[in-house]
C-alpha positions, 0 to 999 in steps of 0.5 A, spaced: 728 180 801 723 184 797 716 187 798 711 183 802 705 180 799 698 182 801 697 175 804 703 176 808 707 170 804 713 174 803 713 177 810 720 176 814 721 175 821 724 182 821 718 185 819 713 181 823 712 181 830 714 175 834 707 174 836 705 174 829 710 169 827 708 164 833 701 165 831 703 162 824 707 157 826 703 153 832 698 151 828 703 147 824 706 143 830 705 136 832 701 136 839 703 132 845 699 127 848 702 129 855 700 136 854 696 139 860 697 146 858 700 147 852 703 153 848 700 160 850 702 161 857 709 162 860 710 155 861 707 148 858 705 143 863 706 136 862 703 129 865 708 125 868 705 118 869 710 115 874 712 121 877 719 122 873 720 124 866 727 124 862 729 130 859 735 132 854 737 138 850 741 139 843 743 145 839 744 145 831 748 151 829 749 153 822 756 152 820 758 146 824 751 142 824 748 144 818 749 147 811 743 151 808 745 150 801 744 142 802 738 143 808 732 145 807 727 148 812 723 141 813 730 137 813 732 142 819 726 141 823 726 134 822 733 133 824 732 138 830 727 133 832 730 127 831 737 128 834 733 129 841 728 124 840 733 119 839 737 121 846 730 120 850 729 113 847 736 111 849 734 112 856 729 107 855 723 112 855 718 114 850 719 121 847 713 125 849 714 132 848 719 138 845 720 145 847 723 149 841 727 155 841 730 158 834 734 164 833 734 166 826 737 172 821 731 178 821 731 177 813 728 170 814 721 169 811 716 167 816 714 162 811 721 158 812 719 158 819 713 155 817 716 149 813 721 148 819 715 147 823 712 142 818 719 138 819 718 137 826 711 135 825 713 130 819 718 127 824 714 126 830 708 123 825 713 118 822 717 116 828 714 118 834 706 119 834 703 122 840 710 126 841 709 134 840 711 141 841 709 144 847 712 151 847 719 155 845 721 161 843 724 165 837 729 170 837 734 174 832 741 172 831 746 173 825 747 165 826 741 161 825 741 156 831 736 151 834 735 149 841 731 143 842 729 140 849 725 133 849 721 130 854 720 122 855 716 117 859 719 111 863 713 108 863 715 105 870 721 102 868 728 104 870 732 108 866 738 105 862 744 108 863 751 108 860 754 105 866 751 098 867 755 094 862 758 088 865 763 083 863 760 077 859 754 082 856 753 082 848 754 089 845 748 090 840 746 096 835 740 098 832 739 102 826 744 103 820 752 104 821 755 109 817 750 111 812 749 118 814 757 119 814 757 117 807 752 121 805 756 127 808 762 125 805 759 125 798 756 132 799 763 135 801 766 131 795 761 133 790 756 138 792 761 144 793 763 149 788 770 150 785 772 153 792 769 148 796 763 152 798 757 148 799 753 149 792 745 148 792 745 146 784 750 141 785 747 138 791 741 137 787 745 132 782 748 129 788 741 128 792 738 125 785 744 120 784 745 118 792 738 119 795 738 114 800 745 116 803 743 124 802 737 122 806 740 118 811 744 125 813 739 130 812 733 126 815 735 120 819 730 115 821 732 112 828 729 106 831 726 110 837 721 104 839 727 100 840 729 104 846 723 102 850 724 095 847 731 094 849 729 096 856 724 091 857 729 086 854 733 088 860 739 092 857 744 093 862 747 100 858 745 104 852 746 110 848 744 114 842 749 113 836 750 120 834 758 121 834 760 114 831 760 107 834 767 107 836 767 114 840 760 112 843 762 105 845 768 108 848 763 112 852 760 106 855 766 102 856 769 108 860 762 109 864 761 102 866 769 101 868 769 095 863 772 094 856 768 093 849 771 089 844 767 090 837 767 085 832 769 088 825 766 081 821 759 084 823 760 091 821 759 091 813 764 092 808 766 099 810 769 098 817 772 104 817 766 108 816 762 104 820 766 105 826 767 112 826 761 115 822 756 119 826 749 122 826 746 115 824 742 116 831 741 109 832 742 105 838 748 102 842 746 097 848 749 092 852 745 085 854 746 080 859 749 073 855 743 069 852 738 075 851 734 074 845 735 081 842 729 085 841 727 089 835 732 091 830 738 090 835 744 085 832 750 083 835 757 087 834 761 085 840 762 083 847 763 086 854 770 084 857 773 085 864 779 091 863 778 098 860 777 102 854 775 100 846 778 094 843 777 092 835 778 085 834 781 084 840 786 089 839 786 096 843 783 102 838 787 108 839 783 112 833 779 118 836 774 117 831 767 120 831 765 127 831 767 133 835 765 140 833 770 143 837 776 139 833 772 138 826 769 144 824 772 148 819 769 154 821 765 155 814 758 155 814 755 155 807 
C-alpha cells in the first residue's frame, strides 16, 4: 500500500498494532447511554433497567453480503449497524449498544477502519441517538468480515415475538418494500464491467442517476422507532424485513400456526419486487382488528386460520427472498 506518512495517515493495519488501531478507532465511535463500563476492559458493563435485555447478532461478509467496488467504508459501518438495530426494534425494544468485531486483510489502511467507525457513528446518530459501540475486536483475514452484536431495552414491555399472530389480525408493514432490492438489481445490471464484475467507475454513474435506490441498498434507513410504537399499540407478532416480505411473512405464519394473506393492491406497481426483495430492514407486524396502526405502519393483508402464505387468497409457492447459501454466486468484487 506504499510507505506510511509521518502522521500515520498511510499506516495499514498490518503495520500498526491492534492497540494502535483501536486507539484511533474508539474516539470516532458513538457512546451508549446504557454504558456502565465501556471500552478498555475485557468486557463492557451495560445497564438493564428492567432486569432484561434483548440481544442479537449478524454478520456481513465480503462477497455474499457486500461488494467493495460499490460500498465505501462509511457505507459498511452504517449497514452493519442498521442490520442489527432493526432486529432489536423488531422485538419492540429500543437499541442501546453494539459490540463490533472486524476481520480485515493486513493491507487495509487504518484510515479505512476509521471511516467504518464513522459509519457506525453516523447511523446511530441519525437513527438511534443514545445507542453506541461499547467494545469489540479486531483480527486479520483474507476475507473482510464484520460481526456485530446489538443489545436493546424492552422498557418494561413484553417482547413481541414472531409466534403471536392470531386469525383476524391485521398484517402491516412500516418502511419501504423493494427499494433496496431494486437498487441492488441496478448495480448488478449497470455497475459492472464487461465480465460482469463490480466496477467502481460504473458504480459512480449509477449512483448519480439513481441516488435514492442505491442509497436504499447501501445505507438503509429503517423505521426503528416504530418497533417500540408497535409494541405499545399491542402488536401480536413482529419481525425485521431483511429477507423479503413473502419469506418473512411466511416465517410469521409458520411460527404462529396461522395463514397470512397479503393483498397485492397495497404493494405498489412492482408487486414482484415488493414481495421478494430483501434488505429494506423495515418492520412487518400483526395487530388485533380495530387497532389504530402506529407510526408509519400501513395495512398489507390479514391473518386467517390455516397455514402458510397466501397472496390475494391463493397459496404463494415462490421461495422468494434472500438466502446466502443458495443465492450467492461465489464472486466478491
